[in-house]
N, C-alpha and C positions, 0 to 999 in steps of 0.2 A: 853478431851478424853484420856483414859489410854492406856497403852501398851497392846498388845494381850496376852491373857492367854494361853501360849503354852501348859501347862498341860492339860487344859480342851479341847482345840480345836485341838491339834495335838498329843501330847504324849499319852494321855489316849486312844483315838481311835486306834492309831497304836499298842499300847501294848495290847488292848482288842482283836484286830483282829489277829495280828502277834505274840504276846507275848506267851511265853511258861512258864508253871509253873516251878519254880526253887526253890531250897532250899539252903540258904546261911548259913554256919556255920562259925562263927568267930574263929580266932586262939587266944582265950582268956581262962582264967582259968574257966570261967562259962560255956563254950561250948554254947554260945548264938547262937540260930538257928531261922531263920525266913523264911517264904514262901513269895516269891515275883514273879513278872513277869519279864522275860528277853527276849530280842531279841537274838536268837541263831545265832551267827556269828562264830561258832567254825570251819567252813570250812576255815576260815582265812580272815583277813583284813590287809591292808597295814598299817604298823606302822613304824614311823621314829625312828631309833635308832642311836644316834650320830648326828653329824652336818648335814649330808645329805645322810645317808644310810637307805634305806627302806627295810623292810623284811615283810613276811607274817606271822601272828600269829593268833592262835585261840582267839576269843573274845566273849563277851556277853555285851549287852547294857542294863542298868537299869536306872530307873528314880531317881534322887536325892530326889524328893519329897516323893517317896514311901519309900526310905531308912529312911528318917527323920521321917515319920509316924510310922515306926516300931522301932524307937530308935537306928538306926545304924548310927554311925559317919563314914564319908568317910575315916578318918584317921585310922579306925580300919579294913579296907578291906584287907590290905597286909597280905598274908598268909592264908586268909579265904578259906574255901572249898565251891565250888559251884557244886551242882548236877543239871544238865540240860539235859533233854531228855535221862535220864537213865545213864548218864556218869558222872564220878567225875572229877572235875577240881580244880586247885589251882590258886587263884588270885595272880599273880606275880607283877602286877602294874595296874595303871588305869590312864585315862585322861578324861577331860571334853570335850564333843562335843559342838560346838558353839551354843549359843542361846543368843538373845538380853536381856533375863531376868536375866542373871547371874547364879551363881552356885546353888541358891536355887530352881530354876525351870529349871533344865537342864537334860540332859542325860549324863550318865557316862559310858564310855567304859572300861570294865574290861578286861585286857589282861591276858590270861589263859595259863596254861600248864597242861598236863594230870596228873592225880593222885592227 
């Protein structure tokens, strides 16, 4: 018996129901742009900054499998522009949300700043 397919059973339905259409533009010379689904957390989520200091930052959650399908490497996300719900954001950092399937079938929280 194999492990649970989190993309098919959890992440796909959640992004289908709660996801918002977003446009991601990489900070590269080609101006790579893709359309994807993102969970809008721009009202703020708790983010640890430093050893034990938490702060609230705007964020969006995307699926690593969708990024891979569209040819986007996680390493290329820094400085990318994200348009979500009619507002422009810049990806300043990211981190993986826990899943037993590892990084290839996970969700990635993009930490954002306006502009």
